[in-house]
N, C-alpha and C positions, 0 to 999 in steps of 0.2 A: 368488627363488631359492633351492634347497635341497639341498645334496648335490651342486651341479654345478660340475664343474670346481674353482677354486680357491675359491668360492663355498661351503665347507664348513656355515657356520651357516645359519639362517634369515634370508635380506635381503630385507627390502622397502624399495623405492625409493620416495621420493615422486615424486607425480606429475609428469610433463615439462610444461614450459610448451608452450602450442598454437604457439607460435614456434619460435625458436631457441634450443637448448640446448647447452651445451658441457660435455663431460667431460675433465676432466685427470686425471693419474696417472703416475708414474714408469712406466718400462720394466718390464715382468715383473708390475705390479700387480694385472691382471686386466680391462684395459680390453677386449683382444680376446675374453677370455671372456665380458665382460658382451655382444658383441656378438654372440656365438656362440649365447649363452641365446635372442635373438631369431629369430636363424637356427634355431636348434633346433624352433622353434616353427613356422616359416613356409616355411623351404625344403623343396620337394617332393624334393630329392635325400637329405634327413634322415629322410624319412618311414620307410624299411627299412633298419634297422640292424642289423649283425652284432654278434655277442657280443662282438668284440674292439673295434668301433665304440663299443658300450653303456660297456664297461668306460672307454675312454677320456673318456667325460663324465661319470663317476661321480668325485666328490672322493675323492683319496686320499693318506694321510698317515699317517706313522708312530704318530701318537697316536691317529688315529682313523680307520676305515673305514666307508664307509657301502655300504648295499646298495642304496639307491635314490636317484635324484635327481629333482628336479621344477622346472620353470618354469611361472610364472604371468604373463600380461599381461592388462591390463585396458584394454579401447578403449573411447574416447568416441564414444558411439553417440546422441548428442543429434540428429544430422542424420539418424537412422535408416537410414543407409547400408548397414546389417546387417540383415536380415530380422527384426527383434526389437522388441519393443516397450518396451525397457527403456534407458534412458539410458546405460547401462553394460553391456558385455557382457565377461565372463569367459572366458579361453582358457588351459586347463592342460594341460601334459604331464608325465607321470609315467613313469619308465622303472627298469627294474631289469636284472637279467642274463636274467630269463626273463619279463618282462613290458615291456609299451610300450601305455600307455593316454593318450588323449586326453579331455578333459572340456571341455564348454562350458556356462557357468554352474552347475558343477558336477554336469553330467549327463553318464554315458558317451557318447562320439560316434565313430563310425567315419571311416577315413583318407578316403573319399570324402567325407563331412561336411565336414570341414576343408578339403579343397580346394574344394569348392563355398562355401564359408562365406568362404576367402581371396580369390577371385575376384570376389565380389560388390560390393567395395568398389572393385574397380578393381585388386587387387595382383596379383602375379604370383609363383607359387608355384615355378614351373619354372625362370624365368628371371628370379629377384630383384634387377632393376637399381638398385632403391631402397635395397639393401644394399650399402655396399662396404667389405670389410675392409681392415684393414692391408696395405700393399704390394700390394693387388690391384687398385689403380685404373686402371692399365692394361688389367687384363684387360676392364674396360668398354669400352674402345677397341677391343678385340679385333680379329680377324683380319675381312677382308671377308664372309666365311661366317658367322661368328657373328653380325657386325653385320646381316645380311640377316634372318638367323633371329630376332634380335630385333624386328626391323621386322615381320617376319610374326605374331610372337604379338601386338604391340601393336596392328595391324591386324585382328587377328581370324580371320587366316587358317586358324589351327587350327580353328576352327568350321566353315567352309566346308569343309575337308577332311574333317572327320568326316561333314559331310552327303554329299560326294562318296563316300566310301566306303561309306555305306550303300545311296547310288543305285546302285555299282556291284556290289554285291553283289544286288539288285535286277535287275539287268541279267544277271547270269548266271543268276539263275534264271528271266528270262524266256526267257532264249536256249534253257536246258534244255527249259523247257515247249515251244516251238517244235520242238526237235529230237524230242520224245515224240510230237507229234502228226505229224510228218513220219513217223514210223516207223510210225505207225497208218495213214496215207494208203497208204504203200508197201504193207501188209498187205491193205488192202482192194482195192488197185487188183490184187492176186494174185486175190481172190476174184471180183470183177467179171469178170475175164479167163476165168476158170473157168466162170463162168455163161454168159460170151457163149456159148461151144460150144453149148450147151443153147437157146439162143434161135433158132437157125435156125429149126427147126419153128414154135416159137412167132411167128416173125415172119409167117409164111404164115398162121398162123391168125389173126394180129393185123390183117392186111392183108385178110382175110375179114370179121372181126367188125367191122372198122371200116368195110367196104362197106356191110354189113349195115345197122349202126346209123346210117349218114348216109342211106342210103335210107330208113327208117325216119322218120327226123328229116324228110327230103323231104315224105314223104307226109303226115304229121301236118302239117306247115306249108301244104302245099295245101288240107286239111280246115278246118284253121284260117282259112284267107283265105276259102272258100268261108262257113263260118260266120259271119265277122266281117263279111262283106258283107251279107248276108241280115240280121244283126244289126242294122248300121247303117242299113239300110232300114227296119226295124222301129222304130228309135229315133227317126229323122226322123217317123217316121207317130206316134209317142208325144208329140211335143212339143206336137203339137195341142191334147192335153188337161191340158198341164201347167199353165194358169191354172186348172182346178177341185180343183188338189191341193195349193193353197196353205197350207189349214189341216192336212190331212197331212204338210206340210212343217215345219210348226211342233212337231209332234209327233215327228217325225223329229229335229228341233233338240233337243229334249229327251232323246231317245235319248242322242244323241251328247253333251250335256251328264253326263248319268248315266256316261257310258264314262270321259267327261274328270275327272270326279270320282273316279270308278274307278281310273282312272290315277294321282291324284293320293295316292289312299289307298294305293295299292300302292306308290309311292315313299316314304310314311310307313312303311308297315310294312316296306320293305327296308331302309331307314334304321334301323328299330328292330333289324332282324334283323342288320345291319351292328355296331349297339353293340353287342347280346348276342354276337355274336363276338368283339368286340373286348374285352368283359367276360370272355369265356371264355379269349381270349389270356392275359387278364391274370392270370384265377385258374390256366392251367396254368403261366405264369411263377412265380406265388406258389408254385404247388407245387415246380415243379422248386426254386427257393429253399429252401424247406422241407427238401425230401429231401437237399438239400447239407448244410443245416445238422445233421439227422438225422445223417447219415453222419460229419459231423466231430463231433459230439457222442459218438457210440458211440464213435468212435475216443480222442476226449478221456476218457471214461469208462473204456476198457478201459487206458488209459495210466496213468489216476489209481489204479485198481484194482491193476496192477501196482505201480506207487510205494509205494501203501498196505501193499500185501504186502509188499513189501520192507522197508519200514519196520517195521511189524508183526513180522515175523521177526527183526529186528535187535533188536526192543525185547523181544521174548521171550528172547532169546538174553541180552540183558544184563540183564534181570529175574530170570531164573535165575542168572547168575554172581553177581548182587547178592544174591540169597536164601541161595546156599550161602556168600557172604561173610558176609553178616548172623549166619549160624547159626556160623559159624568165630569172628567178633568176640564173638559172644553166650559161646560155649564158652569162649574166652580171658578175656574179662571175667568170667565167672563163676569161673574158677579163679583170676585174678587177685583178684576179691573174696574168694575163701576165703584168699589167702594174705595178703592186707594185715590180717586180725586178728590172725593168728598174727606178722606181721611188727611190728605195732603192741605187741602184748603182749609179744613178744621183745625189742624196741626200748625199750619201757619198763621191764622187767626189766632191760636191760643198761644203760641209764642210771641206773638205781636201783643196782646194783652199784657202777656207774663211781663215782657220786655218794658213796656210804659208803666207797668205797675210798680216793678222794682224800681225803675227809675224815679219815679213820683215819690215811693217809700222811702229811696234814698234821700231825696231831696228834704223829705220832710225829716228824716233822720240827721241829715246836715243841719237843717236848722236847728232842731233842737240839740245838737250838739254845737252848733254855732255859739248860742245863748248859755249853754253849759260849761263852754269855756271861760265864760267871765266869771264864773267861780272857780275855775280851774286856774286862772293865771290872776296875777296881782295886775299886770298892766300890760298894755298893747306890745312891749318889745318881748316880754316873754311868750305872750300868743304867739306872735310872729316869729320868734325862733322854732316854737313848737311847730308851726304850721310848715315851715320850711322845711323842718326836718320831715315832716309827715308826706309832703310835696315829693321831696326826694326819693323816700321809702315807696312812694305811689308809681313814681317813674322808674323805680328800679322792677318792681312788679308788672308795669306795663310792658316795660322790654322782655322780661321773661314770657309774660303772656303772651305777645307779639311771635316772639321766636318760637314759641309751643305751636301758636297756631299756624304758622308758617309749615313746621315740621309735620304737622297733624295734616296741612293741605297737602305736602309732599308726598306724604303716606297713602293720602287719599286717592291722590292723582296714580302712585304707582299702584295702588291694588285696582283701580279702574283700569290701568292698561293691562294690569295682568290678568283682569277677567277678560279683557278684550283676546290677549295671548290664549287664555284657557278655552273661549270661544270659538278661536280661530284652530288650535289645536283640535278641538273635538271635530270640529266640522272636517280636518284633514283626517283624523283618524276615521270618521265615518266614512268617508270616500275611499280611503284606502282600504276600509274592512269591503266596502262593496267592490272596489279593485281586486281585491284577494278572492272575494267570494266567486266573482266572474271568470278569475284566473282558476280557482279550484273547479270549478263546475266544466270549463274548456279543457283542465286538463284529466278530469275523469272523463270527459268525453273523448278525450284522445286516447286515453288507457284503451278503454273498451274497443276503440278502432285499431287501435295497433294490435289488440288480442284476436280481432277478426284477421287483421292483416297476417298475423304468425300463424294462426289454423290453416288459413288460405295456402301460405307458403308451406306449412308442413302437408297439408292435401296435394300440391303440387308435387314435393318431394317424392311423395308417395306413389304417385302417377311416375314419376320420373322412374324412381326405383324399381317400379313394376315392368317398366320399358327394358332397364338394365337387366333384370331378371331373365327377360324373355330374351334378349339378346345374348347374355350369357350362355344359357341355355342351348341356344342356337350354335353359338360358337363352341361349346361344349361336343355338341353333336358333332359337327363340321371336325374338330379336332379329332374326336373318336373315329371319325371315317377316315381322317388322314391317316393316322398311325394305323389302321386296319389296310389301306391301300399299301404304306411303307412295308406294312408285315409281310403282304402279299410280294411286292416287288423283292423284298430281301430273299424269300423264298424262293422267286422265279431266277432271279438274278445271282444270287450267293449273298452270304452274310457279310464274308469279309469287304467286297466291293461297296453295300451299303454303309457298313461300319466305317470303310475309309471316306465316305460321301461325307458322313457326319464329323469324321476328323477334320477335314478341309473345311467346313462352314466353322469348326471351333477356331482353327488358325485364322480364317479372315476375319473372326469375331475379336482376335488377339490384335492383327494388324490394325484393323480400325481404331484400336485404343493405343496404338503407338504412335505418335507424332511422325517419324521417320518413316512408316510403312502405310500410313492411312493414307496418301494420295495413290498407292500403286495398286488398292484394292480393286478399284473399275478394271485393271488388266486381267482379270478371274472372269471369263466370259459366260460359265456354267457347264453343266453336261451335255451331251449332244445331242440326246434326247430333247432337252430342256430347249434346244435353238430352233427349232422348226415343229410345222405342224404338218399333218397332211389328212387326205380322206379317209374314213375308216375302212374302206375296201384296198386300201393297200396297206393295212398295219401287218399283214402277214409277210409280205414281199419285204417292207422294209425291216421286219424283226428277224427273216432270215438271212437278209444282206448283211445287216449290220451286226447283228448278234450282241454281245457283252460290250461291242464296240460304242454302243448306244449310250454308255454310262462312262467313257470315258470324259475327261475334264479339258474344257478348251481354254487355254490360256493364250494372251497377244506374245509373250516373249518365253523362250525356254530359259532366260536367268529366272525369271519369276516363278516358274514351275520349280525349278531347283529351292530357291528360297522357301517354297512351301513346303516342300518336303524335309529341308532341314528342319523346320519351326516343328514339324510332325516330329520327326526324330529326337528334337530338343524336349519337347513336352512327351515324350514318348506315348503318342498315341496311337492306336491299332486300326488295323484296315487295310486294304490293298486300292491303291489308285493308278492310275494311267493317264498322263497327260499330252495332250496335242498341242503344242506350241504354234502358232500359226507363222513364225518366223521361221518355223524348223521345219515345213514341210514344203513341197512344190510339185502339187499333184499336175499329171499330164492331161491337157486338156484336149480330147477327142469329141470329133462329130461323131453323133449318134444318130440311127435314123428314127425317122418318125412317120407313121402311115394309119392304117385304120387299124391295124393288128398289134401296134406295139409304139411305146416312146420312152424316151428316157426317163428312168425313175427320179431323176434330181428336178424333173419339169413337175413332177406330181405332188412336189415339197411345196411348203409356204416358208421361207426365211428371210431374214434380212441379210441385206448386201453383204455387211461384214464377217457373215459367218461363212461366204462363200467357199472360201478355201478348204475348211475345214468340211463341208459338206461334199466338195469335189473329191477329198481325199477317201470319202468312204463310198460314196454313191457314184462317182463320176464315169466310171465305165459299165454301169449296169444299165440294161434295158428291159422294160416291163412288157410282156407280150400276153396274149391271150389265151394261149395253150402252149402246150409240150411242142406239139408240132411247129408253130411259129418260132419257139426258141432255136430250135435245132437247126429250121430253116436259115434264121439269122446269123447263127454263129457259122454256119457255113457260109454266109455271104461277106461276115467280118470275122477275122480269126480274134480280135484284139478286145473283144467285150465278153460279158456275162451277160446271162438271160434269166429273168424269175417270172413266175406269174403270178397271178392276184391268189391263186390258192396256195402260194409256197414253194412250189416246184421249181427247181434249180437246173440250169444247166451251165456246166463252165465252157470258155474257150479251149481249155486241153481234153474237153470231152466227158468230163465227169458229170453224175446226174445226181440227184438229189430230190427226196421228196418224201411223201406219204401223207397219213391224216394228220392234222394239226387241230388241237383242242381251241375252238374260238374263247373259251372261258377265262383260257391263261395268255393274254396278251398284254404284254408290256407295254405297249403302245396305247392301247386301251386305258390301261390303269393310270399312265403318266396324264393323259387326256383329263381323265377323271380328276387327278393330282392337281393338274393347273385349275381346273373350273373350282376344285375345292378350296385352293390357296388365294385364289381371287374372292372367292365368297367371305371367305376367313378374313382378307385384307379389308372389304367392305366391312364386315360386320366390327371389327376393331375400329374401324373409323367411326361407324355410327356409337360404338359404344364409348368411345373418346369425346364423342359430341355429348353423350348423356352423362357421361360423369362430369363433364365442364358446367353444364347447365344445373346438376347436382351439387358442384362446388360453387355456383353461383347463387344457387337458393341457400347453400349453407351461409355464405357472406352476407345474403339479404337478410335471412333470419338472424345472426348475429346481429347486425346492425337494427334489427326490430328488436331485437329483446334489450340490446343497450339502450334504445329510447325510450323502449317501455320502462326499463329501471330507473332512468332519467325523470320520467313523468311520474313513477310513483314516489321519486324523490321530492320533486316539485309539488304533488299533492300534500305529501307528508309536512314540507316545508310551508305550505300555505294554511294548512291546518294549524300548525303550530304558530305561524304569524297571525291567524285570526285569533287564538287563545289569548297571544299577546296583547294583541290590539283590543281586544274586550275588557283586559285586566288594564290595559293602560287608559282606555274610555273611562272605566268606572272610577279610576283615580282622578283624571283631570275633572269628571264631574263633580265628586266628592271635593275636590278643592276648590271648584267653582263655589260650590255651598257656603264651603267654611271661609272663604273670601268674602263672599256678599254677606254674610253674616258680621264678618268683623268690620265690611266697609259700613254698615248701616251703623253699627256700636260708634267707629270712628266720627263718621257724619255728625251723630247724635252730640258727641262730646267735643266736634268742633261748634256747633250753635250754641252751646253751653258757654263754652270758652269765650264765645264773642260776644255774647251778653256780659260775663263778668267784665272783659275788656271794656264793654260801653260803659259799665258801674265805673269802673276802675276811671277813665276818662272822666267822667262827671265828675266823682270825687275831686279829682285833679282841678278842672274848672272851679268847682265850688270854693275848693280852698284858695286858690289864685285870687278869685273874687273876693273871699273874707280878707285875705292880704288887703287888699285896697281901701275896705271899712274900716272905722273907727272903731276903737275897742267901746262897749257899751254893755251894760250887765243887763238894760232893758231892751227887751225885743219892740224893734219899730213897727208902725202900723202898717207899712208894706210887707213886712214879713209875717205880721198877723193875718193880714189878709190873704196870704200867698200861702201860709200855713192853712187857715181855714180852705181854700181852694183846693189845696192837695188833699187834704182829709175827706173833702166832698168826693174829689176825683178817684181816690183809692179805694171808697166806699163801693162808688159805683164800678171800677175797674173788678174790685173783687166779685162783685154779683156776676158780673160780665164773665171774669175767668172761671167761676165756678159752673155756671151754665156751659161756656165752652170746653170745661177739663170732663164734665160730665159725658157731652157728646163725642168728644176726641176719644175718650177713654172706651166709650162703646165700641166705636168705629176700628180701632186699634184691637180691640179684643177679639173683633170681628174678623179682622184681618189677620192677627196670628191664628185663630182656629183655623181658617181657609187655608192659610200657608202651609201651617203644620199637617193639615190635611193632604193638601197636595204634596206637599214634600216626602213627608214621612210615611205615607199610606198611599195615597193613589199613585203617583209617579212612580213611587217604588215597585207597585204591584205592575204598572204598565213596563218598567225595565224588565222585570222578571218574565213577564210574558213574551216580551220581546225577544228575551234571552233565550228562554226556552223555545219560541218560535224558530229563532236562528238555530237553533240546536237540531229541531226537527226538520231536517232537510230531506225532501224524497229527490233531489238532483240524481243522487249516487244509484239508489235504487231504482230509479225510472231510468238512467243510463243504463244500468246494468239489465233492467226489464229489455229495454229497447234492443240492446246487444244479445241478449238470448232469442228473443223473437225474430231478429234477423238471423242469428245462427239457426234457428230453429227452420226458417224458410230455406236456409242454405241447404241445412241436412236433408229437408224433406226434397229439395230439388234433386241431391244426390241420389237420394233412394228411387225416385222416380228415373234418373239417367242410369242409376247401376241395374234397375229393372227391366230398363228398355235395353242395355248392353246383355242382360241375363236373357230376355227374349232372343235378342238378335245370336247370340253365342249358342242359344238350344238351336235356332234355327239353321245356324252353320255348321254345327254336329251334325242335326239331321240331313242337310244337305249333302255335306262330307261323307256321312254314311250312306246315302243314296248314292251317291258318286262312287262311292266305293262297292257297293253291291253291284251297280249297274255295270260299272268297269269289270270288277270279278267275272259277273255272268257273260259280258261281250266277250272278254278274252278267253272264258272257256269254250263258248259258243264257237269262236274262231277257232280254236285249236282242236275242238273236235270235230269243226266242217275241214278244217285242213287235213286233219287225220283222214277223214272218209275222201277226200281228194286224193292223199297218198293211196289209199286201198284200191281207188280206181285206177291210179297211173299203176301200180303194181299190176291189177287185174289187164290194163292194157299193154302193159310190158310183158308179160308171161300169161298170154291166153290161156296156155295149157291148163295152169293152176285155177280157172276163174271157177269151174265146178268142185274142185277141191277144196279151194278157200270156201266157196259157199256152205259145202258141208261141215268145213271147220266152225264155219259162223253158226250155224245151227247147232252144234252140239255147244258150241260156248252158251249160246242163248237156253238152251235146256239147261244147261248147268248154272246159269245165273238165275232162270225162274225156279229150280230145284233148291238154290241157295235162298233165294228170295221167302218162299214158302218156309223152307226150315229156320232161317232168321226171323220168321214173323212167330215161329213156334216159340222162339226165347232159348233157355238154355236146356242141356237133358235134364229132366224132371227125377230119374231115377238111372243111375249107372249100372245097378245090379239087375233092373229089367232089361236095360239097354243090351248088356252081356247075355241076358237070357234069350231072346229075342233075335239078337245080330246074326246067329248063324240059321235063323229059320230061312225058309224059301220065302221070296217076295208073295208070290200068290197066297201062299198060309197066311201071310202077315196080314193081308187085307181081308182076308174073311174074319181073322181076329178082331180087327179095327172095327170091322161093318159092326159083330156082336157087341163089342165093348161100348160103341156108339148108340145101341140101341138101350143099353143099361143107362149109360147117362141120362137117358128122357125119361126114367122114373123120378130123377132128381130136380126137375126142371123148375118147380119152385123152391128151392133152396133158399136161404137167405145170404145173400153174396156179401153183404154189409156185415153180416157178422165176423167173416174172416179180417175184412178190413178194420173194422176197430180194435178186433184181436192182435191185428198185427201193429195197428196203431198205438196201441196201450203197451204192447212187448217192446216196441222200438222206444215209448217214452220211459218205460222202465231201464232199458239198457243205457239210454241218455242221464236218466238220473243217476244210474250207479257209476257211469263215469265220470259225473259231477261230485259223486260221493268220495271216489277215489283223489280226485284233483281237490277237492277241500279236504281231504285226509292229509295228501302230499303237503297242502296251503299250513295245516295244522302243525305238520311234523317240520316244515321250515322254520315258521315261528318260534317252534320250541326251541329250535337250534339255534336261532339267532337270542334267544333270552339264553341258552346256555353259553354262548359265545361271549355275550355283554356281561355274564356273570363271572366268566373266565378272564376277559379282560379286567374287569374290576377288580379281582383277585389280584391279578398281576400287578396293577399300579398301586394296590395297597402293599402288597409284599414289597414290591420296588422302594417305595417311599417308607416303610416300616425300616427297611435295611438300611437306605442313605441316612435317613434322621439319628436313625439308630447309631450308626455309626459315627455320624458328625457328632451327636451326644455325649459318645464317651471320648472321642478326641479331645473336643472343647472342655469338658468336665476335667479331663486328664492336664490340659494346660492351665485352666484356673486352680485347680488342686493336685498339685505335681504328685504329691504323695497319697492321693486318692482314685479310686475307681468307680464309674458308674456304667450302667446299661437299662436300657429300656427293654422290657419284657412284655412279650404278648399272651394275655389271659384269655384261655378259650373255655368253652363251656363244659367240658369235662375236667376242668380244675387243673388242667395240666400248664404247664408254663413252656414258653419257648422263647430263648433269647435271642439277640440280632445276629448272632453267631451260627444258629441252628438251622436247618435247611425247612424251607418252608416252599413245598410243592404250589405249582399254579392252580392245579385241579382241585384242591381244598378249598371248601365253600366258605365264603368270608361270614355267614353269620353265626358259626362258632365262635367268633372272637367275641369275647364280652368287655376288654378293657387292655388296657396297657399299664402294666405296672413300671415301679422306678426302683432301681435295686442299687445301692450306694453304700461306699464306706469312704470315710474320709482320712483314714489312714493306712488304706492299701491292704490290711490284712482280710484274708477272706472269710474268716470265721468274725467278723465284725460288721459284715453286709447287713445293711439293714433297709426296709422298706420308708415310704414318705411318710405315713403316720407316727413313726416313730423320730422324726427330725425334728430339728429345733426350727422356731420361726426364719431365724436367718438361715439357717441350711436350705429350708423351704423356699427359701427366696432366691437362693444360689442355684437350686435346682432348675426353677421355675425360667430364670435367665440362661440357662445352659440350653433347656428346651427351646426356647425363643432364637437363641444364637445357632442351634442346629437346624432350626425349619429354616432361617435366613440362608443358610451355607445350600440348602437343599433348593429352596424357593424363594430368592430373595423378595421383600417387600421394598417399594420405593422410598418408604420412611417409617420409623419408629417412634412412637411418643412415650416416654417413660416418666411417672411423676411420682418421685421420692422412692426409686426401687431399691435404693442402696440403704434406705433406713434401717432395713434389721440387718442388715450384713456385717461380718467382722472387718476390722480395718484391712488385713491382708486380702480380704476377698473384693473389697471395695478397690482397692488398688488393682487386682488383677481384671476387676469387671470393667474398671475404667479404661484399662489398656485394651482389652479386648473389643470395647465401643468404639474404641480410638482406630483399631486395626480394620474393624467393619466399616468404618464411617468413608472409606475410601469408595467404596461403590452403593453406599445407601446412606440416607439422612437420617440421623438420629436429634430428638428435639427431647432432652430431661430437664427436670426440676432435682434439686437436690439442697440439703443444708452441712454436706459433707465436702471437704477441699479436694478430694482424690479425682470426682470427676471433672474439674477446673483445670485438671495438668495438661490434658492434650486437647480440649475444648478449641473451637475457632472463632466461636462469636457468643456473648454474652447479653442476657436480657434480665431486666428487674422490674417486677410486677409491686406496684405501690397503692395503697388503699386510702382515700383522702375523701373528707365529704361523703362517705358511704358509695364512691365510685371507684373501680378499680382503673388503673393506668399503664402501659407498659412501655417500656423505653429501653435503648440499646445503651449499656455500660461496657466500662474496659473491664480488663481481666482482672486488672489491680482493685478495681473497686469491686469485683463480685468477691476476692481474695477477702478483702477487709471485712465485707459484710459476713461472708461466712465463720471469719475468726471472731467478731463481735456477737455474733450469735451464739458462738461455743462458749464465750463467756457468759453471756447472762443465762 
């Protein structure tokens, strides 16, 4: 505390004990002011102070008045209940008549920040029940409404009320929206009514039009039925020839596969286009961000230029004034320099004349004294004796005078040396100031350069992060495709086999992590399907030959296969696995024929030599042939081989035959090939992602380094600014010392001159006395002395005239010199120093650097905008070209499929000439059907199902007649306003849309009402829970403090009924019916003696208030409590009980109390005494014994 109430001096209090601290002191010493200081920081009611209130907090004394007061509190934050990483948090408030500031850890904060800070550890700013002032203990007990308000705050009802208020605002907005829509609906209904009048003719037109179109629908349907019956008959006849078209169907299947692949490619292209559009949206978003930055930068640059202009204008004005002042100073100094030689010369002449005058006057006086001593002494001996004594006295004076002159000369030399040192120091400081200024400017420039580098690094990181996102999206697509392929393989091969593969992968990973097995992992070579590749035309042959053996696991040694199985069993991993150990098989190598019709299947595979044994084991006896006939022929030639065709038909050496249609879309080899390519792509993308992540990490490290350098530069700037201020202060001090020293030096030189004259006088006196000793004693003046006396008198008169004249001249010069010196030192030079200081403070270097940096950044932003605009154009072009490619590819594929379909039809006609005419008829019928369908589709939907049913059973000829008659009638309405219907439909649709919006708004309205209800319900629940817990704690603590007594909190409701803590309060009841909380208490335990608060004594009310505070503490503890003489009105037994309760609660909360009673001292941990001396309060730590002695003495008084 400093300057606060009675704490006029800076007062630092030792840290309080985390348990119970007692503060004692006489009345008026400042205990209440000490508590007021804490409230001054933490109480919301003191956040907004009037000037009169501020004056009341300022220290006021007749000896000393302060203009500011400050209070600082250090909080222990080792539990981090305050949102800071520091173990201690400093909170300080400084007020003056015109200022009121808060500082958190020496940083300026707002009142809102302070409010959030106070509430974060559980303190209340609006109702600080944890601070009880002197004589205010009963206020805590309060009236029922105040107790209810306190309960609301503890329960957090204010939070619910705030949310409820926000929801109410939304509710009003929703209602306003509903009203607006309903107004629109009224207007639309008016328009619809106006259009309704024009609709009469149109209705007649619509009836005829509907009839016409319905009849046309019926006619087309009749024609379709006829064509379909004819087509059905022809199709039934076509079925006879279906068996001859098997090969043609296979070709059609290939066409369908091509179409399916085309659709798959289309999906990929569509996804690519979506990604491109997403990237385009991101580019547009980046462009918008940059445009905002550009606008902000342009505004900042404009403001900076304005600020620089103002400062530059002010600087120019000051420099002009300084220039004029320097000219004036120089003129005055030139004039002073011209006067000083004259003054020195005149002064020298004056001193010379004065010295000569003094000597002659002294000689004349000595002559008078010489002959005066003839009357003074009787004889020569007496005279000589007196002269000898006088000579000794003069010698002593001479010695002292010479010593004084020497000392004075030494001091003058020392002062002159001091002046030189001061001048050197001033020069050094001015040089240091220039260096510091240069250093400051350089660091400011470095700061903005580092800022630019940091922004560039952030932009680079953003670019890399964008690449990272693109790679991750691609990786996600690849992984998704990989999962899809694995799922297809699982469905084709079998779930157990694929699960077994996954289990083997887990076991291998376990082996890699085990030192004893890591070197054996390479003994696993993979699945059979993974160790070779082949041409797609051989897929069917390989699949039918190998079957599920494609998913056998190849290992180098049988023992390693056993170890894999053992580990699978140990880990209880599921799945089915079969191993092919290379050391456990020895396939018989046979020679297979090779010619134009056949070749060994193994020769069609591509594989590494280390897998030879496994592949020979599976494919070594297989011959691939061009047809089944060739298969049969080769088996007849060599009995030890099996044959297979490219279509998957097999012929065994023992005569068996397998074959049939195989679906090309379900090929394990095809999926494995796609899987292999996908894995390679994933590996490549992961490698790229790793490189991108490495670049991002490098940028993060680089940015961290830049931020560190930026912080160091800012620190250097602060140090340079502080150094400049220190050097300026030091320069002022040295200049002031130089002026003072010069004044002292001038004074000492004048004193030296005066003493040297006096020394000469003493020497002359001594010489005269010595000469007188040599002369005879005579009462009569000799003729020589008379002549000398006349000569001296004449000289003295002449010198006096000269001295008077020269003194007048010298005095005038001195007056002018002093006037000029004072004008220069006290006025002009000081003005110049002030102007120079003001010019130094008006530095536009910082603003210019900032302006330069922002202009550079603006250029960068504009370049980026241009780049992004270019990227957007390129991206749009890329999207357009991709779309064009997509469309052209689709058109090309579709045309190709159609062409191929036509070719297939031609082949079909060629293969079955008998069906040529038949197929032509079928085609004609289909075309007729298509024509009819097209015409029917052009009519749209059936206008009227009733009319349709009416005319459906009529003959077609009759329908044509009715149709012609109806069309003739329609000609009468050729001038009908078609737009009337469009407008009618438009307004009708708009009305329907608005009705939907009304329903949505009403739904939203009901949701908000529901939210308000829920908030009210939760608020009620919180209040009821808080009331129950606090009421329970209240009764328990009262019973502990007053064992014979009983007390309870009672909720007052608007219907004047009471509910005690033991009564059932449902959550659905509305909180607003609560009007207060009563306290019913008995100190004797008798139910008939239960009383309410207003009937209790002051001491009993104080006890009830303390019980309420303790009850709240047990429910929601505050970190500390401040009690100012709470035991003043308590009886002795209650004071002891309260002291014990505080001791019990101080284990988990801090208590700071003041007292004049001994009970609170018994269990306290630390003691302070506040004293009041010279109208100033102070506080210091004392021992427990001293505290007890103080209390005892106070009770005796």
